[in-house]
DSSP file (Angstrom, degrees, kcal/mol; ACC not computed):
  #  RESIDUE AA STRUCTURE BP1 BP2  ACC     N-H-->O    O-->H-N    N-H-->O    O-->H-N    TCO  KAPPA ALPHA  PHI   PSI    X-CA   Y-CA   Z-CA
    1    1 A M              0   0    0      0, 0.0     2,-0.6     0, 0.0     0, 0.0   0.000 360.0 360.0 360.0 123.8  -10.0  120.7  177.8
    2    2 A T        -     0   0    0      1,-0.2     3,-0.1     0, 0.0     0, 0.0  -0.793 360.0-178.4 -94.6 121.9   -7.3  121.3  175.3
    3    3 A V  S    S+     0   0    0     -2,-0.6     2,-0.8     1,-0.2    -1,-0.2   0.875  74.0  55.4 -84.0 -41.2   -4.6  123.7  176.5
    4    4 A L  S    S-     0   0    0      3,-0.0    -1,-0.2     4,-0.0     2,-0.2  -0.831  74.3-175.8 -99.7 103.8   -2.6  123.7  173.3
    5    5 A T    >>  -     0   0    0     -2,-0.8     4,-1.4    -3,-0.1     3,-0.6  -0.489  41.6-109.0 -93.1 165.7   -4.7  124.6  170.3
    6    6 A S  T 34 S+     0   0    0      1,-0.2    -1,-0.1     2,-0.2    -2,-0.0   0.782 120.8  59.1 -65.1 -23.4   -3.7  124.7  166.6
    7    7 A E  T 34 S+     0   0    0      1,-0.2     4,-0.3     2,-0.1    -1,-0.2   0.829 111.0  38.7 -71.5 -32.4   -3.9  128.5  166.9
    8    8 A S  T <> S+     0   0    0     -3,-0.6     4,-2.1     1,-0.1    -2,-0.2   0.605  91.7  89.1 -96.2 -11.4   -1.3  128.6  169.7
    9    9 A R  H  X S+     0   0    0     -4,-1.4     4,-2.6     1,-0.2     5,-0.2   0.892  86.2  50.1 -56.8 -45.9    1.1  125.9  168.5
   10   10 A P  H  > S+     0   0    0      0, 0.0     4,-2.8     0, 0.0    -1,-0.2   0.928 112.0  48.4 -59.8 -43.6    3.3  128.2  166.3
   11   11 A G  H  > S+     0   0    0     -4,-0.3     4,-2.3     1,-0.2    -2,-0.2   0.869 110.8  50.9 -63.9 -36.1    3.8  130.6  169.2
   12   12 A V  H  X S+     0   0    0     -4,-2.1     4,-2.4     2,-0.2    -1,-0.2   0.917 111.2  47.7 -66.7 -43.7    4.6  127.8  171.5
   13   13 A L  H  X S+     0   0    0     -4,-2.6     4,-2.5     2,-0.2    -2,-0.2   0.930 111.8  49.8 -63.1 -43.9    7.3  126.5  169.1
   14   14 A I  H  X S+     0   0    0     -4,-2.8     4,-2.2     1,-0.2    -1,-0.2   0.905 111.0  50.5 -58.8 -41.4    8.7  129.9  168.7
   15   15 A G  H  X S+     0   0    0     -4,-2.3     4,-2.0     2,-0.2    -1,-0.2   0.881 109.3  50.3 -64.1 -38.6    8.8  130.3  172.4
   16   16 A L  H  X S+     0   0    0     -4,-2.4     4,-1.7     2,-0.2    -2,-0.2   0.888 109.3  51.4 -66.3 -39.0   10.6  127.0  172.8
   17   17 A L  H  X S+     0   0    0     -4,-2.5     4,-1.5     1,-0.2    -2,-0.2   0.908 110.2  49.3 -64.9 -40.2   13.2  128.0  170.2
   18   18 A G  H  X S+     0   0    0     -4,-2.2     4,-2.4     1,-0.2    -1,-0.2   0.869 106.7  55.5 -63.1 -36.6   13.7  131.2  172.1
   19   19 A F  H  X S+     0   0    0     -4,-2.0     4,-2.3     1,-0.2    -1,-0.2   0.850 102.9  56.9 -64.8 -33.8   14.1  129.2  175.3
   20   20 A G  H  X S+     0   0    0     -4,-1.7     4,-2.0     2,-0.2    -1,-0.2   0.912 108.6  45.8 -62.3 -41.2   16.9  127.2  173.5
   21   21 A S  H  X S+     0   0    0     -4,-1.5     4,-2.6     2,-0.2    -2,-0.2   0.894 110.6  53.6 -66.6 -40.8   18.8  130.5  172.9
   22   22 A A  H  X S+     0   0    0     -4,-2.4     4,-2.6     1,-0.2    -2,-0.2   0.889 108.3  50.1 -60.4 -39.7   18.2  131.5  176.5
   23   23 A L  H  X S+     0   0    0     -4,-2.3     4,-2.6     2,-0.2    -1,-0.2   0.920 110.0  50.1 -65.9 -43.2   19.7  128.3  177.7
   24   24 A C  H  X S+     0   0    0     -4,-2.0     4,-2.1     2,-0.2    -2,-0.2   0.916 112.9  46.3 -60.4 -43.7   22.7  128.7  175.5
   25   25 A L  H  X S+     0   0    0     -4,-2.6     4,-2.6     2,-0.2     5,-0.2   0.920 111.8  51.7 -65.9 -42.0   23.2  132.3  176.8
   26   26 A S  H  X S+     0   0    0     -4,-2.6     4,-2.3     1,-0.2    -2,-0.2   0.913 110.0  49.1 -62.3 -41.8   22.8  131.1  180.4
   27   27 A A  H  X S+     0   0    0     -4,-2.6     4,-2.7     2,-0.2    -1,-0.2   0.927 111.2  50.3 -61.3 -45.1   25.4  128.4  179.9
   28   28 A A  H  X S+     0   0    0     -4,-2.1     4,-1.7     1,-0.2    -2,-0.2   0.928 113.3  44.2 -60.2 -47.4   27.8  130.9  178.4
   29   29 A F  H  X S+     0   0    0     -4,-2.6     4,-3.0     2,-0.2     5,-0.4   0.842 111.9  54.2 -68.4 -32.9   27.4  133.4  181.2
   30   30 A W  H  X>S+     0   0    0     -4,-2.3     4,-2.8    -5,-0.2     5,-1.5   0.943 108.3  48.9 -65.2 -46.9   27.6  130.5  183.8
   31   31 A F  H  <5S+     0   0    0     -4,-2.7     6,-2.5     3,-0.2    -1,-0.2   0.876 116.4  44.3 -60.6 -35.7   30.9  129.4  182.4
   32   32 A E  H  X5S+     0   0    0     -4,-1.7     4,-0.6     4,-0.2    -2,-0.2   0.967 125.8  26.9 -72.3 -52.9   32.2  132.9  182.5
   33   33 A H  H  <5S+     0   0    0     -4,-3.0    -3,-0.2     2,-0.2    -2,-0.2   0.831 131.5  32.6 -87.2 -31.9   31.0  134.0  185.9
   34   34 A A  T  <5S+     0   0    0     -4,-2.8    -3,-0.2    -5,-0.4    -1,-0.1   0.812 130.4  31.8 -93.2 -35.1   30.9  130.7  187.9
   35   35 A E  T  4<S-     0   0    0     -5,-1.5    -3,-0.2    -4,-0.1    -2,-0.2   0.604 100.4-125.5 -98.8 -14.5   33.7  128.8  186.2
   36   36 A G     <  +     0   0    0     -4,-0.6     2,-0.9    -6,-0.3    -4,-0.2   0.722  54.9 149.2  79.8  21.2   36.0  131.7  185.4
   37   37 A L        -     0   0    0     -6,-2.5    -1,-0.2     0, 0.0    -2,-0.1  -0.797  38.6-146.0 -92.1 106.7   36.4  131.0  181.7
   38   38 A E        -     0   0    0     -2,-0.9     2,-0.2    -3,-0.1    -6,-0.0  -0.491  17.1-122.4 -71.9 136.7   36.8  134.4  180.1
   39   39 A P        -     0   0    0      0, 0.0    87,-0.1     0, 0.0    -1,-0.1  -0.501  16.2-136.9 -80.5 148.7   35.3  134.6  176.5
   40   40 A C     >  -     0   0    0     -2,-0.2     4,-2.0    87,-0.1     3,-0.5  -0.492  37.9 -92.8 -90.1 171.2   37.3  135.5  173.5
   41   41 A P  H  > S+     0   0    0      0, 0.0     4,-1.9     0, 0.0     5,-0.1   0.817 127.6  52.9 -56.3 -32.4   35.9  137.9  170.8
   42   42 A L  H  > S+     0   0    0      2,-0.2     4,-1.8     1,-0.2     5,-0.1   0.862 106.7  53.2 -72.6 -34.1   34.4  135.1  168.8
   43   43 A C  H  > S+     0   0    0     -3,-0.5     4,-1.8     2,-0.2    -1,-0.2   0.910 107.5  51.4 -63.2 -42.2   32.6  133.8  171.9
   44   44 A I  H  X S+     0   0    0     -4,-2.0     4,-2.2     1,-0.2    -2,-0.2   0.915 106.9  53.9 -63.2 -42.2   31.1  137.3  172.4
   45   45 A D  H  X S+     0   0    0     -4,-1.9     4,-1.9     1,-0.2    -1,-0.2   0.903 106.8  51.7 -59.7 -39.8   29.9  137.3  168.8
   46   46 A Q  H  X S+     0   0    0     -4,-1.8     4,-2.0     1,-0.2    -1,-0.2   0.870 106.9  53.5 -65.2 -34.8   28.1  134.0  169.4
   47   47 A R  H  X S+     0   0    0     -4,-1.8     4,-2.5     1,-0.2    -1,-0.2   0.911 106.6  52.1 -65.6 -40.8   26.4  135.4  172.4
   48   48 A W  H  X S+     0   0    0     -4,-2.2     4,-2.5     2,-0.2    -2,-0.2   0.897 106.6  54.1 -60.6 -39.9   25.2  138.3  170.3
   49   49 A A  H  X S+     0   0    0     -4,-1.9     4,-2.3     1,-0.2    -1,-0.2   0.916 110.9  45.1 -62.8 -42.7   23.7  135.8  167.8
   50   50 A H  H  X S+     0   0    0     -4,-2.0     4,-2.8     2,-0.2    -1,-0.2   0.872 110.5  54.8 -67.9 -35.0   21.8  134.1  170.6
   51   51 A G  H  X S+     0   0    0     -4,-2.5     4,-2.4     2,-0.2    -2,-0.2   0.922 109.9  45.9 -63.5 -42.8   20.7  137.4  171.9
   52   52 A V  H  X S+     0   0    0     -4,-2.5     4,-2.6     2,-0.2    -2,-0.2   0.922 113.2  50.3 -63.8 -44.2   19.3  138.4  168.5
   53   53 A S  H  X S+     0   0    0     -4,-2.3     4,-2.2     1,-0.2    -2,-0.2   0.901 110.4  49.6 -60.5 -42.5   17.6  135.0  168.2
   54   54 A L  H  X S+     0   0    0     -4,-2.8     4,-2.3     2,-0.2    -1,-0.2   0.920 111.6  48.6 -64.0 -44.0   16.1  135.3  171.6
   55   55 A G  H  X S+     0   0    0     -4,-2.4     4,-2.1     1,-0.2    -2,-0.2   0.905 112.1  48.7 -61.7 -42.7   14.7  138.8  170.8
   56   56 A L  H  X S+     0   0    0     -4,-2.6     4,-2.8     1,-0.2    -1,-0.2   0.871 110.5  52.0 -65.1 -36.7   13.3  137.6  167.5
   57   57 A A  H  X S+     0   0    0     -4,-2.2     4,-2.8     2,-0.2     5,-0.2   0.896 108.9  49.2 -68.6 -39.8   11.7  134.6  169.3
   58   58 A V  H  X S+     0   0    0     -4,-2.3     4,-1.9     2,-0.2     5,-0.3   0.936 114.3  45.7 -64.0 -44.2   10.0  136.8  171.9
   59   59 A I  H  X>S+     0   0    0     -4,-2.1     4,-2.9     1,-0.2     5,-0.7   0.928 115.2  47.6 -63.2 -44.6    8.7  139.1  169.2
   60   60 A G  H  X5S+     0   0    0     -4,-2.8     4,-0.6     1,-0.2    -2,-0.2   0.877 113.9  46.0 -64.7 -38.6    7.5  136.1  167.1
   61   61 A A  H  <5S+     0   0    0     -4,-2.8    -1,-0.2    -5,-0.2    -2,-0.2   0.827 125.8  29.0 -73.1 -31.6    5.8  134.4  170.0
   62   62 A V  H  <5S+     0   0    0     -4,-1.9    -2,-0.2    -5,-0.2    -3,-0.2   0.853 129.8  25.1 -97.3 -41.9    4.1  137.5  171.3
   63   63 A A  H  <5S+     0   0    0     -4,-2.9    -3,-0.2    -5,-0.3    -2,-0.1   0.576  92.3  93.3-112.4 -10.4    3.4  139.9  168.4
   64   64 A V  S  <<S-     0   0    0     -5,-0.7     5,-0.1    -4,-0.6   -53,-0.0  -0.746  71.3-126.3 -92.2 126.6    3.2  137.9  165.2
   65   65 A P    >   -     0   0    0      0, 0.0     3,-1.9     0, 0.0     4,-0.3  -0.274  26.2-107.4 -66.9 156.4   -0.2  136.7  164.1
   66   66 A R  G >  S+     0   0    0      1,-0.3     3,-1.6     2,-0.2     4,-0.4   0.852 117.3  58.9 -52.2 -42.2   -0.8  133.0  163.3
   67   67 A R  G 3  S+     0   0    0      1,-0.3    -1,-0.3     2,-0.1     3,-0.2   0.699 111.8  41.2 -67.8 -17.0   -1.0  133.5  159.6
   68   68 A L  G X> S+     0   0    0     -3,-1.9     4,-1.8     1,-0.1     3,-0.7   0.248  82.2 103.7-109.8  11.4    2.6  135.0  159.6
   69   69 A A  H <> S+     0   0    0     -3,-1.6     4,-2.5    -4,-0.3     5,-0.2   0.846  75.3  60.2 -64.0 -31.3    4.1  132.6  162.0
   70   70 A W  H 3> S+     0   0    0     -4,-0.4     4,-1.9     1,-0.2    -1,-0.3   0.853 105.1  49.1 -63.6 -32.9    5.8  130.8  159.2
   71   71 A V  H <> S+     0   0    0     -3,-0.7     4,-2.5     2,-0.2     5,-0.2   0.923 109.8  50.7 -70.0 -45.4    7.7  134.0  158.3
   72   72 A A  H  X S+     0   0    0     -4,-1.8     4,-2.3     1,-0.2    -2,-0.2   0.904 112.2  47.6 -59.0 -42.9    8.7  134.5  161.9
   73   73 A M  H  X S+     0   0    0     -4,-2.5     4,-2.9     2,-0.2    -1,-0.2   0.879 110.2  52.0 -66.9 -38.3   10.1  130.9  162.1
   74   74 A A  H  X S+     0   0    0     -4,-1.9     4,-2.0     2,-0.2    -2,-0.2   0.909 111.4  46.7 -65.0 -41.0   11.9  131.4  158.8
   75   75 A V  H  X S+     0   0    0     -4,-2.5     4,-2.1     2,-0.2    -2,-0.2   0.911 113.2  49.4 -65.1 -42.2   13.6  134.6  160.1
   76   76 A L  H  X S+     0   0    0     -4,-2.3     4,-2.8     2,-0.2     5,-0.2   0.901 108.3  53.6 -63.5 -42.1   14.4  132.7  163.3
   77   77 A A  H  X S+     0   0    0     -4,-2.9     4,-2.4     1,-0.2    -1,-0.2   0.906 109.0  49.0 -59.3 -41.2   15.9  129.8  161.3
   78   78 A A  H  X S+     0   0    0     -4,-2.0     4,-2.6     2,-0.2    -1,-0.2   0.913 110.7  50.1 -64.8 -40.8   18.1  132.3  159.5
   79   79 A A  H  X S+     0   0    0     -4,-2.1     4,-2.2     2,-0.2    -2,-0.2   0.917 112.4  46.9 -63.8 -42.7   19.3  133.8  162.7
   80   80 A F  H  X S+     0   0    0     -4,-2.8     4,-2.4     2,-0.2    -1,-0.2   0.893 111.2  51.9 -65.9 -37.5   20.1  130.4  164.2
   81   81 A A  H  X S+     0   0    0     -4,-2.4     4,-2.4    -5,-0.2    -2,-0.2   0.908 108.3  50.9 -63.4 -42.0   21.9  129.4  161.1
   82   82 A A  H  X S+     0   0    0     -4,-2.6     4,-2.2     1,-0.2    -2,-0.2   0.934 111.8  48.1 -61.0 -44.1   24.0  132.6  161.2
   83   83 A G  H  X S+     0   0    0     -4,-2.2     4,-2.4     1,-0.2    -2,-0.2   0.890 110.3  51.6 -60.6 -40.6   24.8  131.8  164.8
   84   84 A A  H  X S+     0   0    0     -4,-2.4     4,-2.7     1,-0.2    -1,-0.2   0.886 108.9  50.4 -64.6 -38.6   25.7  128.3  163.9
   85   85 A L  H  X S+     0   0    0     -4,-2.4     4,-2.5     2,-0.2    -2,-0.2   0.888 109.1  51.6 -67.2 -37.8   28.0  129.5  161.2
   86   86 A L  H  X S+     0   0    0     -4,-2.2     4,-2.1     2,-0.2    -2,-0.2   0.931 112.4  46.4 -61.0 -44.0   29.8  131.9  163.6
   87   87 A A  H  X S+     0   0    0     -4,-2.4     4,-2.2     2,-0.2    -2,-0.2   0.907 111.1  51.4 -65.1 -40.8   30.2  129.0  166.0
   88   88 A A  H  X S+     0   0    0     -4,-2.7     4,-2.0     1,-0.2    -1,-0.2   0.886 108.2  52.8 -63.4 -37.8   31.5  126.7  163.2
   89   89 A W  H  X S+     0   0    0     -4,-2.5     4,-2.1     2,-0.2    -1,-0.2   0.916 107.8  51.5 -60.1 -42.5   34.0  129.5  162.2
   90   90 A H  H  X S+     0   0    0     -4,-2.1     4,-2.8     1,-0.2    -2,-0.2   0.903 107.5  52.7 -63.3 -40.3   35.2  129.5  165.8
   91   91 A V  H  X S+     0   0    0     -4,-2.2     4,-2.2     2,-0.2    -1,-0.2   0.907 108.0  50.7 -60.5 -41.4   35.7  125.8  165.7
   92   92 A M  H  <>S+     0   0    0     -4,-2.0     5,-2.9     1,-0.2     6,-1.1   0.871 110.6  49.2 -64.7 -36.2   37.8  126.1  162.6
   93   93 A V  H ><5S+     0   0    0     -4,-2.1     3,-1.1     3,-0.2    -2,-0.2   0.911 109.5  52.5 -67.8 -41.1   39.9  128.8  164.3
   94   94 A E  H 3<5S+     0   0    0     -4,-2.8    -2,-0.2     1,-0.3    -1,-0.2   0.891 111.4  45.5 -58.7 -40.8   40.3  126.4  167.3
   95   95 A W  T 3<5S-     0   0    0     -4,-2.2    -1,-0.3    -5,-0.2    -2,-0.2   0.443 113.7-122.7 -83.1   0.1   41.5  123.6  165.1
   96   96 A R  T < 5S+     0   0    0     -3,-1.1    -3,-0.2     2,-0.2    -2,-0.1   0.806  74.3 130.0  62.4  30.9   43.8  126.2  163.3
   97   97 A W  S   <S+     0   0    0     -5,-2.9     2,-0.3    -6,-0.2    -4,-0.2   0.778  79.6  16.4 -80.0 -28.9   42.2  125.5  159.9
   98   98 A V  S    S-     0   0    0     -6,-1.1     2,-0.3    -9,-0.1    -2,-0.2  -0.926  73.4-140.0-136.0 161.5   41.8  129.2  159.5
   99   99 A T        -     0   0    0     -2,-0.3     2,-0.4    -3,-0.1    -6,-0.1  -0.882  16.2-166.4-119.8 156.8   43.2  132.3  161.2
  100  100 A T        -     0   0    0     -2,-0.3     3,-0.5    -7,-0.1    28,-0.1  -0.996  27.8-148.3-142.9 146.7   41.4  135.5  162.0
  101  101 A S  S >  S+     0   0    0     -2,-0.4     3,-1.4     1,-0.2    -1,-0.1   0.487  85.6  90.0 -89.2  -2.3   42.3  139.0  163.1
  102  102 A A  T 3  S+     0   0    0      1,-0.3    -1,-0.2   -61,-0.0    -3,-0.0   0.754  89.6  47.3 -63.4 -23.7   39.1  139.2  165.2
  103  103 A C  T 3  S+     0   0    0     -3,-0.5    -1,-0.3   -62,-0.1     2,-0.1   0.313  82.2 119.3-104.4   7.7   41.1  137.8  168.1
  104  104 A D  S <  S-     0   0    0     -3,-1.4    -3,-0.0     1,-0.1    23,-0.0  -0.477  72.9-106.0 -69.6 143.7   44.1  140.0  167.9
  105  105 A A        -     0   0    0     -2,-0.1    -1,-0.1     1,-0.1     3,-0.1  -0.426  39.2-103.4 -69.0 144.7   44.7  142.1  170.9
  106  106 A P        -     0   0    0      0, 0.0    -1,-0.1     0, 0.0    -3,-0.0  -0.333  49.2 -87.7 -65.0 152.7   43.9  145.8  170.5
  107  107 A P        -     0   0    0      0, 0.0     2,-0.3     0, 0.0    -3,-0.0  -0.270  40.5-127.8 -64.9 146.8   46.9  148.1  170.1
  108  108 A L        -     0   0    0     -3,-0.1     2,-0.4     2,-0.0     8,-0.1  -0.689  16.4-159.9 -92.1 146.5   48.6  149.5  173.2
  109  109 A S        +     0   0    0     -2,-0.3     2,-0.3     6,-0.1    10,-0.0  -0.994  21.9 154.4-127.9 129.0   49.3  153.1  173.7
  110  110 A A        -     0   0    0     -2,-0.4     3,-0.0     1,-0.1    -2,-0.0  -0.993  36.7-150.4-150.8 144.5   51.9  154.3  176.2
  111  111 A A  S    S+     0   0    0     -2,-0.3     2,-0.3     1,-0.0    -1,-0.1   0.770  84.1  28.1 -86.0 -28.1   54.0  157.4  176.5
  112  112 A T  S  > S-     0   0    0      1,-0.1     4,-2.0     0, 0.0     5,-0.1  -0.826  81.3-110.7-130.4 168.6   56.9  155.7  178.2
  113  113 A I  H  > S+     0   0    0     -2,-0.3     4,-2.6     1,-0.2     5,-0.2   0.870 119.0  54.0 -64.9 -37.9   58.6  152.3  178.4
  114  114 A D  H  > S+     0   0    0      2,-0.2     4,-2.5     1,-0.2    -1,-0.2   0.912 108.4  48.2 -64.4 -42.7   57.4  152.0  182.0
  115  115 A E  H  > S+     0   0    0      2,-0.2     4,-2.4     1,-0.2    -1,-0.2   0.899 112.3  50.1 -62.6 -40.9   53.8  152.7  181.0
  116  116 A L  H  X S+     0   0    0     -4,-2.0     4,-2.4     2,-0.2    -2,-0.2   0.919 110.8  48.5 -64.7 -43.9   54.1  150.1  178.2
  117  117 A E  H  X S+     0   0    0     -4,-2.6     4,-2.3     1,-0.2    -2,-0.2   0.924 112.4  48.5 -62.9 -44.4   55.5  147.5  180.5
  118  118 A A  H  X S+     0   0    0     -4,-2.5     4,-1.6     1,-0.2    -2,-0.2   0.894 111.7  49.8 -62.3 -41.1   52.7  148.1  183.0
  119  119 A A  H  X S+     0   0    0     -4,-2.4     4,-1.2     1,-0.2    -1,-0.2   0.902 111.6  48.5 -64.5 -42.1   50.1  147.9  180.3
  120  120 A L  H  < S+     0   0    0     -4,-2.4    -2,-0.2     1,-0.2    -1,-0.2   0.874 111.2  49.8 -67.0 -37.6   51.5  144.6  179.0
  121  121 A L  H  < S+     0   0    0     -4,-2.3    -1,-0.2     1,-0.2    -2,-0.2   0.808 113.0  46.9 -69.6 -30.2   51.6  143.1  182.5
  122  122 A Q  H  < S+     0   0    0     -4,-1.6     2,-0.3    -5,-0.2    -1,-0.2   0.698  91.6  98.0 -83.6 -20.8   48.0  144.0  183.2
  123  123 A R     <  -     0   0    0     -4,-1.2     2,-0.6    -5,-0.1    -4,-0.0  -0.523  54.0-165.2 -78.8 129.7   46.7  142.8  179.9
  124  124 A E        -     0   0    0     -2,-0.3     2,-0.5     2,-0.0    -3,-0.0  -0.965   9.2-156.5-111.8 118.2   45.1  139.4  179.8
  125  125 A V        -     0   0    0     -2,-0.6     2,-0.7   -20,-0.0   -85,-0.1  -0.833   3.6-156.4-100.3 126.8   44.7  138.0  176.3
  126  126 A V        -     0   0    0     -2,-0.5     2,-0.3   -87,-0.1    -2,-0.0  -0.902  19.4-142.6-101.0 115.3   42.0  135.4  175.7
  127  127 A R    >   -     0   0    0     -2,-0.7     3,-0.7     1,-0.1   -87,-0.1  -0.562  10.2-150.8 -83.5 140.2   43.0  133.5  172.6
  128  128 A C  T 3  S+     0   0    0     -2,-0.3    -1,-0.1     1,-0.2   -88,-0.1   0.698  94.7  58.1 -78.7 -21.3   40.4  132.2  170.1
  129  129 A D  T 3  S+     0   0    0    -26,-0.1     2,-0.4   -34,-0.1    -1,-0.2   0.244  89.0  86.2 -97.9  14.2   42.4  129.3  169.1
  130  130 A V    <   -     0   0    0     -3,-0.7   -36,-0.1   -35,-0.0   -35,-0.1  -0.946  69.8-141.9-114.5 135.2   42.7  127.7  172.5
  131  131 A V        +     0   0    0     -2,-0.4     3,-0.1     1,-0.2    -3,-0.1  -0.845  18.7 179.5 -97.0 107.4   40.0  125.4  173.9
  132  132 A P  S    S+     0   0    0      0, 0.0     2,-0.3     0, 0.0    -1,-0.2   0.717  70.1  16.5 -80.6 -20.0   39.5  126.1  177.6
  133  133 A W        +     0   0    0      2,-0.0     7,-0.9   -96,-0.0     2,-0.3  -0.993  64.3 171.8-153.2 141.8   36.7  123.5  178.0
  134  134 A S  E     -A  139   0A   0     -2,-0.3     2,-0.4     5,-0.2     5,-0.2  -0.988  18.2-153.0-148.0 157.5   35.4  120.5  176.1
  135  135 A L  E >  S-A  138   0A   0      3,-2.6     3,-1.7    -2,-0.3    -2,-0.0  -0.992  86.1  -9.4-132.7 124.6   33.0  117.7  176.6
  136  136 A A  T 3  S-     0   0    0     -2,-0.4     3,-0.1     1,-0.3    -1,-0.1   0.824 130.7 -56.2  55.3  34.2   33.5  114.4  174.7
  137  137 A G  T 3  S+     0   0    0      1,-0.2     2,-0.5     0, 0.0    -1,-0.3   0.508 114.6 116.9  79.9   4.1   36.2  116.1  172.7
  138  138 A V  E <   -A  135   0A   0     -3,-1.7    -3,-2.6     4,-0.0    -1,-0.2  -0.923  58.1-137.7-110.0 127.8   33.9  118.9  171.5
  139  139 A S  E  >  -A  134   0A   0     -2,-0.5     4,-2.7    -5,-0.2     5,-0.2  -0.153  30.0-100.9 -73.3 172.1   34.6  122.5  172.5
  140  140 A M  H  > S+     0   0    0     -7,-0.9     4,-2.6     1,-0.2     5,-0.2   0.895 126.6  52.0 -59.3 -39.3   32.0  125.0  173.7
  141  141 A A  H  > S+     0   0    0      2,-0.2     4,-2.3     1,-0.2    -1,-0.2   0.894 109.4  50.9 -65.0 -37.5   32.0  126.5  170.2
  142  142 A G  H  > S+     0   0    0      2,-0.2     4,-2.3     1,-0.2    -2,-0.2   0.927 110.9  46.8 -65.7 -43.2   31.4  123.1  168.8
  143  143 A W  H  X S+     0   0    0     -4,-2.7     4,-2.8     1,-0.2     5,-0.3   0.897 111.3  52.7 -64.9 -37.4   28.5  122.4  171.1
  144  144 A N  H  X S+     0   0    0     -4,-2.6     4,-2.8    -5,-0.2     5,-0.2   0.905 108.6  50.2 -63.9 -39.1   27.1  125.8  170.2
  145  145 A A  H  X S+     0   0    0     -4,-2.3     4,-2.5     2,-0.2    -2,-0.2   0.926 112.3  47.2 -63.8 -43.1   27.4  125.0  166.5
  146  146 A I  H  X S+     0   0    0     -4,-2.3     4,-2.3     2,-0.2    -2,-0.2   0.955 115.8  43.6 -64.5 -48.8   25.6  121.7  167.0
  147  147 A V  H  X S+     0   0    0     -4,-2.8     4,-2.6     1,-0.2     5,-0.2   0.921 114.4  50.3 -62.5 -43.5   22.8  123.2  169.1
  148  148 A S  H  X S+     0   0    0     -4,-2.8     4,-2.5    -5,-0.3    -1,-0.2   0.886 110.0  49.7 -66.3 -38.3   22.4  126.2  166.8
  149  149 A F  H  X S+     0   0    0     -4,-2.5     4,-2.5    -5,-0.2    -1,-0.2   0.906 111.7  49.5 -64.2 -40.0   22.2  124.0  163.7
  150  150 A L  H  X S+     0   0    0     -4,-2.3     4,-2.6     2,-0.2    -2,-0.2   0.916 112.1  47.8 -64.3 -42.2   19.5  121.9  165.5
  151  151 A L  H  X S+     0   0    0     -4,-2.6     4,-2.5     2,-0.2    -2,-0.2   0.898 111.2  51.2 -64.8 -39.7   17.5  125.0  166.5
  152  152 A A  H  X S+     0   0    0     -4,-2.5     4,-2.5     2,-0.2    -2,-0.2   0.919 111.1  48.4 -62.7 -42.4   17.8  126.3  162.9
  153  153 A G  H  X S+     0   0    0     -4,-2.5     4,-2.6     2,-0.2    -2,-0.2   0.900 111.6  48.8 -63.4 -41.9   16.5  123.0  161.6
  154  154 A A  H  X S+     0   0    0     -4,-2.6     4,-2.7     2,-0.2    -2,-0.2   0.920 113.2  47.5 -63.4 -43.4   13.6  123.0  164.0
  155  155 A A  H  X S+     0   0    0     -4,-2.5     4,-2.3     2,-0.2    -2,-0.2   0.900 112.9  48.5 -64.7 -42.1   12.7  126.6  163.1
  156  156 A A  H  X S+     0   0    0     -4,-2.5     4,-2.5     2,-0.2    -2,-0.2   0.914 113.0  47.8 -65.1 -43.6   13.0  125.8  159.4
  157  157 A A  H  X S+     0   0    0     -4,-2.6     4,-2.6     2,-0.2    -2,-0.2   0.915 111.9  50.0 -62.2 -43.3   10.8  122.7  159.8
  158  158 A G  H  X S+     0   0    0     -4,-2.7     4,-2.7     2,-0.2    -2,-0.2   0.889 109.5  51.1 -60.7 -40.0    8.3  124.7  161.8
  159  159 A S  H  X S+     0   0    0     -4,-2.3     4,-2.6     2,-0.2    -2,-0.2   0.938 111.2  48.6 -60.5 -48.3    8.2  127.4  159.1
  160  160 A F  H  X S+     0   0    0     -4,-2.5     4,-1.9     2,-0.2    -2,-0.2   0.935 113.2  45.9 -57.8 -49.7    7.5  124.7  156.5
  161  161 A V  H  X S+     0   0    0     -4,-2.6     4,-1.8     1,-0.2    -1,-0.2   0.909 113.8  48.9 -65.2 -42.9    4.8  123.1  158.5
  162  162 A C  H  < S+     0   0    0     -4,-2.7    -1,-0.2     1,-0.2    -2,-0.2   0.899 111.2  50.5 -62.3 -39.6    3.1  126.4  159.3
  163  163 A R  H  < S+     0   0    0     -4,-2.6    -1,-0.2     1,-0.2    -2,-0.2   0.859 113.7  44.7 -66.4 -36.1    3.3  127.5  155.7
  164  164 A R  H  < S+     0   0    0     -4,-1.9    -1,-0.2    -5,-0.2    -2,-0.2   0.719  98.3  84.8 -82.7 -22.7    1.7  124.3  154.5
  165  165 A S  S  < S-     0   0    0     -4,-1.8     2,-0.1    -5,-0.2     0, 0.0  -0.508  91.5 -99.4 -81.3 149.9   -1.1  124.2  157.1
  166  166 A P              0   0    0      0, 0.0    -1,-0.1     0, 0.0    -2,-0.1  -0.389 360.0 360.0 -67.7 145.9   -4.3  126.1  156.5
  167  167 A A              0   0    0     -4,-0.1  -100,-0.1    -2,-0.1  -101,-0.1   0.465 360.0 360.0 -74.3 360.0   -4.5  129.4  158.3
């Protein structure tokens, strides 16, 4: 008895790609809530990219017919590539190759000097150009870029194979 048929393979691949995004999101939330590493604005953008990819994968795995699976995988590949580029941008900010205003603190508003002082003392700024955690010399943003590029490549390859195979 064959459990995985040629009809179900694209949906399974799309589901596995979505699972990759779910793992990335889970890791990000674990580092934030279990390890206490607050995300910077660029980290939040990368989470949104994985959220979009996960949503697209769920839709692709559940609602897209087999004959259009290649389109779903191509869209998913583009979403993963966009997330990978966001992560690569964050790595460039970490290495101080580029600067960005995305990580500037929002302006303060206070009526008095005492209110301003209180607001400044309460504010915790998470800098985008500081690496709070790394593994083998690669930051979280770097690992996210690597994983996202791999997921984009797998989705693009899946799209190509689905497009070339008979419907």
